[in-house]
C-alpha positions as CSV (number, residue, x, y, z in Angstrom):
1,X,77.5,58.9,-28.8
2,X,77.9,58.2,-32.5
3,X,76.0,55.4,-34.2
4,X,76.3,54.2,-37.8
5,X,73.1,54.9,-39.7
6,X,72.4,52.3,-42.4
7,X,70.3,54.8,-44.4
8,X,73.1,57.4,-44.7
9,X,76.0,55.0,-44.5
10,X,77.7,57.3,-42.0
11,X,78.5,57.7,-38.4
12,X,76.1,60.3,-36.9
13,X,75.8,61.9,-33.5
14,X,72.9,60.2,-31.7
15,X,70.4,62.6,-30.3
16,X,66.9,61.3,-29.5
17,X,63.7,63.1,-30.5
18,X,62.8,63.7,-26.9
19,X,63.6,62.5,-23.4
20,X,62.8,58.9,-24.2
21,X,64.8,56.9,-26.7
22,X,62.3,54.8,-28.8
23,X,63.9,51.6,-30.0
24,X,62.2,48.9,-32.1
25,X,64.0,45.7,-33.0
26,X,62.6,43.1,-35.3
27,X,62.2,39.9,-33.4
28,X,61.8,36.2,-34.3
29,X,59.5,34.3,-36.6
30,X,58.8,31.5,-34.1
31,X,59.0,28.3,-36.1
32,X,62.4,26.9,-35.1
33,X,65.1,27.1,-32.4
34,X,67.2,30.0,-31.4
35,X,70.7,30.0,-32.9
36,X,73.9,32.1,-32.5
37,X,73.0,34.5,-35.2
38,X,69.8,35.4,-33.3
39,X,71.8,35.8,-30.1
40,X,74.3,38.1,-31.8
41,X,71.5,40.5,-32.8
42,X,69.6,40.5,-29.5
43,X,72.7,40.6,-27.3
44,X,74.0,43.5,-29.4
45,X,70.8,45.5,-28.9
46,X,70.6,44.5,-25.2
47,X,74.1,46.0,-24.8
48,X,73.1,49.2,-26.7
49,X,70.1,49.7,-24.4
50,X,72.2,49.0,-21.2
51,X,74.8,51.5,-22.4
52,X,72.2,54.2,-23.3
53,X,70.7,53.8,-19.8
54,X,74.2,53.9,-18.3
55,X,74.7,57.2,-20.2
56,X,71.6,58.7,-18.6
57,X,68.9,58.1,-21.3
58,X,65.4,56.7,-20.6
59,X,64.7,53.9,-23.1
60,X,61.5,52.4,-24.3
61,X,62.2,49.2,-26.1
62,X,59.8,47.2,-28.3
63,X,60.5,43.8,-29.9
64,X,58.0,41.8,-32.0
65,X,57.2,38.2,-32.7
66,X,55.9,37.5,-36.2
67,X,53.5,34.8,-35.0
68,X,51.6,34.5,-38.3
69,X,53.8,34.0,-41.4
70,X,54.4,31.7,-44.3
71,X,57.2,29.9,-42.5
72,X,55.1,29.3,-39.4
73,X,52.3,27.9,-41.4
74,X,54.6,25.7,-43.5
75,X,56.4,24.3,-40.5
76,X,53.2,23.6,-38.6
77,X,51.9,21.6,-41.5
78,X,55.1,19.6,-41.7
79,X,55.1,18.5,-38.1
80,X,51.3,18.2,-37.7
81,X,50.9,21.0,-35.1
82,X,48.5,23.9,-35.0
83,X,50.3,27.1,-36.1
84,X,49.5,29.0,-33.0
85,X,50.7,26.2,-30.7
86,X,54.0,26.1,-32.7
87,X,54.4,29.8,-32.3
88,X,53.8,29.7,-28.5
89,X,56.3,26.8,-28.1
90,X,59.1,28.4,-30.1
91,X,58.5,31.9,-28.6
92,X,58.8,30.3,-25.1
93,X,62.0,28.6,-26.1
94,X,63.4,31.8,-27.5
95,X,62.6,33.7,-24.3
96,X,64.2,31.0,-22.2
97,X,67.4,31.2,-24.2
98,X,67.5,35.0,-24.0
99,X,66.8,34.9,-20.3
100,X,69.7,32.5,-19.9
101,X,72.0,34.9,-21.8
102,X,71.0,37.7,-19.5
103,X,69.2,39.5,-22.3
104,X,66.7,41.7,-20.6
105,X,63.2,41.5,-22.0
106,X,61.8,44.5,-23.9
107,X,59.2,46.8,-22.4
108,X,56.8,45.4,-24.9
109,X,57.0,42.1,-26.6
110,X,54.4,42.6,-29.4
111,X,52.6,39.8,-31.3
112,X,51.5,40.4,-34.9
113,X,48.2,38.7,-34.4
114,X,47.3,41.2,-31.7
115,X,47.6,44.1,-34.2
116,X,45.1,43.0,-36.9
117,X,42.7,46.0,-36.4
118,X,45.7,48.5,-36.5
119,X,47.1,46.7,-39.6
120,X,43.7,47.0,-41.4
121,X,43.5,50.7,-40.5
122,X,47.0,51.4,-42.0
123,X,46.2,49.3,-45.2
124,X,42.9,51.2,-45.7
125,X,44.8,54.5,-45.5
126,X,47.4,53.4,-48.0
127,X,44.7,52.3,-50.4
128,X,42.8,55.6,-50.0
129,X,46.0,57.6,-50.7
130,X,46.8,55.6,-53.9
131,X,49.9,53.9,-52.6
132,X,48.2,50.5,-52.4
133,X,45.5,48.6,-54.4
134,X,43.2,45.7,-53.9
135,X,43.3,42.7,-56.2
136,X,41.3,39.5,-55.7
137,X,41.1,39.8,-51.9
138,X,44.7,40.9,-51.6
139,X,46.1,44.3,-51.1
140,X,49.5,45.2,-52.5
141,X,51.8,48.2,-52.1
142,X,52.5,49.8,-55.5
143,X,56.2,50.6,-55.7
144,X,55.7,52.6,-59.0
145,X,53.5,55.1,-57.0
146,X,56.4,55.7,-54.7
147,X,59.4,57.4,-56.4
148,X,61.4,57.2,-53.2
149,X,60.9,53.5,-52.7
150,X,64.1,51.6,-51.8
151,X,66.1,54.3,-50.1
152,X,67.5,51.7,-47.7
153,X,68.1,49.3,-50.6
154,X,70.2,52.0,-52.4
155,X,72.2,52.6,-49.3
156,X,73.5,49.0,-49.4
157,X,74.2,49.1,-53.1
158,X,70.9,47.9,-54.7
159,X,70.7,50.9,-57.0
160,X,68.2,49.8,-59.6
161,X,64.9,48.0,-60.0
162,X,66.5,44.8,-61.3
163,X,68.8,44.3,-58.3
164,X,66.0,45.1,-55.9
165,X,63.7,42.5,-57.6
166,X,66.4,39.9,-57.5
167,X,67.0,40.3,-53.7
168,X,63.3,40.5,-53.0
169,X,62.7,37.3,-54.8
170,X,65.3,35.6,-52.7
171,X,63.4,36.7,-49.6
172,X,60.0,35.4,-50.4
173,X,58.6,37.8,-53.0
174,X,56.3,36.2,-55.6
175,X,57.1,38.0,-58.9
176,X,54.8,35.9,-61.0
177,X,51.7,36.5,-58.8
178,X,49.1,37.5,-61.5
179,X,47.2,39.6,-58.9
180,X,50.1,42.1,-58.8
181,X,50.5,45.1,-61.2
182,X,54.3,45.0,-60.8
183,X,56.6,42.1,-59.9
184,X,58.2,44.2,-57.1
185,X,54.9,45.1,-55.4
186,X,54.6,43.6,-52.0
187,X,51.6,42.3,-50.1
188,X,50.0,44.2,-47.3
189,X,47.0,42.0,-46.9
190,X,47.0,38.4,-48.1
191,X,43.7,36.6,-49.2
192,X,43.0,33.4,-47.3
193,X,44.3,30.3,-48.8
194,X,42.6,26.9,-48.2
195,X,43.2,25.7,-44.7
196,X,44.9,28.8,-43.5
197,X,43.9,31.0,-40.5
198,X,42.1,34.2,-41.5
199,X,40.7,37.4,-40.1
200,X,37.9,39.5,-41.5
201,X,38.8,42.6,-43.5
202,X,37.2,45.0,-46.0
203,X,38.8,42.9,-48.7
204,X,37.6,39.6,-47.4
205,X,39.1,37.0,-45.1
206,X,42.9,36.9,-45.0
207,X,46.0,37.7,-43.0
208,X,48.6,40.5,-42.9
209,X,51.7,40.6,-45.0
210,X,55.1,40.4,-43.3
211,X,56.2,44.0,-43.6
212,X,53.0,45.7,-42.5
213,X,53.0,43.9,-39.2
214,X,56.1,45.7,-38.0
215,X,54.8,49.1,-39.0
216,X,51.6,48.5,-37.0
217,X,53.4,47.1,-33.9
218,X,56.1,49.8,-33.8
219,X,53.7,52.7,-34.2
220,X,51.3,51.3,-31.7
221,X,53.8,51.2,-28.9
222,X,56.3,53.9,-29.9
223,X,54.5,56.5,-32.0
224,X,54.9,57.5,-35.6
225,X,58.6,58.2,-35.5
226,X,61.4,56.0,-34.0
227,X,64.8,56.9,-32.8
228,X,66.4,53.6,-33.6
229,X,65.0,50.7,-35.7
230,X,67.2,47.6,-35.6
231,X,67.6,44.0,-36.7
232,X,69.8,41.7,-38.6
233,X,71.6,42.9,-41.7
234,X,69.6,40.5,-43.8
235,X,66.5,42.6,-43.1
236,X,67.7,45.8,-44.7
237,X,66.0,44.8,-48.0
238,X,63.3,44.1,-48.6
239,X,61.8,44.1,-45.1
240,X,63.0,47.4,-43.6
241,X,62.8,49.2,-46.9
242,X,59.2,48.2,-47.4
243,X,58.4,48.9,-43.7
244,X,59.9,52.4,-44.1
245,X,58.0,53.2,-47.3
246,X,54.6,52.2,-46.1
247,X,55.1,53.8,-42.7
248,X,56.2,57.2,-44.1
249,X,53.3,57.3,-46.6
250,X,50.8,56.3,-43.9
251,X,51.9,59.1,-41.5
252,X,53.4,61.6,-43.8
253,X,56.3,61.9,-41.4
254,X,59.9,61.4,-42.7
255,X,62.0,59.7,-41.6
256,X,60.1,56.8,-40.1
257,X,63.3,56.0,-38.1
258,X,66.1,58.5,-37.5
259,X,68.6,55.7,-37.2
260,X,68.6,52.3,-38.8
261,X,71.0,49.9,-37.1
262,X,71.8,46.4,-38.4
263,X,73.9,43.6,-37.1
264,X,76.4,41.6,-39.2
265,X,75.8,38.0,-40.2
266,X,77.3,35.1,-38.3
267,X,79.0,32.4,-40.5
268,X,79.8,28.8,-39.9
269,X,82.1,27.0,-42.4
270,X,82.1,30.1,-44.6
271,X,78.3,30.1,-45.0
272,X,75.8,32.4,-43.4
273,X,74.2,30.7,-40.4
274,X,70.5,30.2,-41.3
275,X,67.6,27.9,-40.7
276,X,67.2,27.2,-44.4
277,X,70.8,25.9,-44.6
278,X,70.6,24.0,-41.4
279,X,74.1,25.0,-40.3
280,X,73.0,26.3,-36.9
281,X,74.8,26.6,-33.7
282,X,71.9,26.4,-31.2
283,X,72.0,28.5,-28.0
284,X,70.4,25.7,-26.0
285,X,73.4,23.4,-27.0
286,X,76.0,26.1,-26.3
287,X,74.6,26.7,-22.8
288,X,75.2,23.1,-22.0
289,X,78.9,23.7,-22.6
290,X,79.6,27.3,-21.8
291,X,78.4,29.9,-19.3
292,X,76.2,32.8,-20.4
293,X,79.1,35.2,-19.7
294,X,81.4,33.2,-22.0
295,X,78.8,33.4,-24.8
296,X,78.2,37.1,-24.3
297,X,81.9,37.8,-24.3
298,X,82.3,35.9,-27.6
299,X,79.5,37.9,-29.2
300,X,80.7,41.2,-27.9
301,X,84.3,40.5,-29.0
302,X,82.9,41.1,-32.5
303,X,81.7,44.6,-33.6
304,X,77.9,44.5,-34.0
305,X,78.0,45.6,-37.6
306,X,80.7,43.2,-38.8
307,X,80.1,39.7,-40.2
308,X,82.2,37.0,-38.5
309,X,83.0,33.3,-38.6
310,X,82.2,31.3,-35.5
311,X,85.2,29.2,-34.3
312,X,86.1,27.2,-31.2
313,X,89.0,29.5,-30.4
314,X,86.6,32.4,-29.7
315,X,85.0,30.4,-26.9
316,X,88.4,29.4,-25.4
317,X,89.6,33.0,-25.3
318,X,86.2,34.1,-23.9
319,X,86.5,31.5,-21.1
320,X,89.9,32.8,-20.2
321,X,88.5,36.4,-20.0
322,X,85.7,35.2,-17.8
323,X,88.1,33.3,-15.5
324,X,90.2,36.5,-15.1
325,X,87.2,38.5,-14.2
326,X,86.2,35.9,-11.7
327,X,89.6,36.3,-10.1
328,X,89.0,40.1,-10.0
329,X,85.7,39.4,-8.3
330,X,87.6,37.3,-5.6
331,X,90.1,40.1,-5.2
332,X,87.5,42.9,-4.8
333,X,84.7,41.1,-3.0
334,X,81.0,41.8,-3.4
335,X,80.6,45.2,-1.9
336,X,83.4,47.4,-3.3
337,X,82.6,50.3,-5.6
338,X,84.7,51.4,-8.5
339,X,86.4,54.8,-8.5
340,X,88.7,54.8,-11.5
341,X,87.4,57.7,-13.6
342,X,90.2,57.3,-16.2
343,X,89.1,53.7,-16.9
344,X,85.5,54.8,-17.0
345,X,86.3,57.6,-19.5
346,X,88.2,55.2,-21.8
347,X,85.4,52.7,-21.7
348,X,82.9,55.4,-22.5
349,X,85.0,56.6,-25.5
350,X,85.0,53.1,-26.9
351,X,81.3,52.7,-26.5
352,X,80.5,56.1,-27.8
353,X,82.3,55.2,-31.0
354,X,79.5,53.2,-32.6
355,X,79.3,50.8,-29.6
356,X,82.8,49.4,-30.1
357,X,82.4,46.5,-27.7
358,X,85.6,44.7,-28.9
359,X,87.7,47.7,-27.8
360,X,85.7,48.0,-24.6
361,X,86.3,44.4,-23.7
362,X,90.1,44.7,-24.5
363,X,90.2,47.7,-22.2
364,X,88.5,45.9,-19.4
365,X,90.8,42.9,-19.9
366,X,93.9,45.0,-19.7
367,X,92.6,46.8,-16.6
368,X,91.7,43.4,-15.0
369,X,95.3,42.1,-15.5
370,X,96.6,45.3,-14.0
371,X,94.3,45.1,-11.0
372,X,95.3,41.4,-10.3
373,X,99.0,42.2,-10.8
374,X,99.0,45.1,-8.4
375,X,96.2,43.9,-6.1
376,X,94.4,47.2,-6.9
377,X,90.9,46.9,-5.6
378,X,89.8,50.3,-6.9
379,X,90.6,49.4,-10.5
380,X,89.2,45.9,-10.0
381,X,85.9,47.3,-8.7
382,X,85.6,49.7,-11.6
383,X,86.2,46.8,-14.1
384,X,83.5,44.8,-12.5
385,X,81.1,47.8,-12.5
386,X,81.7,48.3,-16.2
387,X,81.1,44.6,-17.0
388,X,77.6,45.1,-15.8
389,X,77.1,47.7,-18.5
390,X,77.9,44.9,-21.0
391,X,75.4,42.6,-19.3
392,X,77.9,40.3,-17.7
393,X,77.1,38.6,-14.4
394,X,80.6,38.0,-13.0
């Protein structure tokens, strides 16, 4: 199987470090409702994991929830709710939506607030090695001490300090923070602000920065090197670049992740779907109108790396595909087993080519039409078997 590696910007043969594929995917910050962009990411990685297992790999999958974060605290203040109560509510809602879409839960669903001791250990080591420094109760990563900082950023075209700073500022960096030595330095440990939750640390009460949380969670459950680290394409920089830098200088092991995999952005009315813009298509609302299979087919009809515009026509076509598969199910019955090795090999060729689900779906659609036209139960049974690899429940 070949996968596209964001770091090298190339298709590479996927070979895991050992007999278990270690996958970490950045999860939600639980302060609002699950939307179609979230679903695209998590259905994509759910499909990848199902296919790896179908191909004979053993997989250990960890996903996190960033349950302490600026956005969580801000939203909790706005609605008059305790921050941890908000996090539990939105996490539960997210899991219900993913369950409804037949997205299997990861082996570990890690919470940032459970990792505070590990986070402190990593930050202490980075301070001791000179890659981080304390300032007025905060600890910052010093980008100037790291000549290799921003390798992931350079891979996506942010080739100089100015461009990286611009994008970092758009994603919550505070360039004018007087406690920082450099505007691009990022926080590892954040001193307690009035009214905010805090944990004790060698630098005083505070809470972890965003990037360090994922390093601690991934290494705790998967070890110091990963096979695949994934997430939405908007996380490449600064989040994943910062995470990679701090992890590699903590462990001394390079690369932190052998593959970096990122999903494309979902657009509505030509703008990226995001909570800040409010142009969301909510999964809870979609499930009132469409089946889980229809929604998964819509998502898988777009290559996981490509940005795409959501439109009503996508759902109409997906419904027609689902209805055809249902007719195949009626033709075949519940107990038949597929035996069409040619179809299986063509499906595998598509999926081995950077998880080309659009081609795989087209292939299954054509085979389904053939099975119905010729009343071929063998082909029909194989079609249905392969739909399960895509997580469909026909």
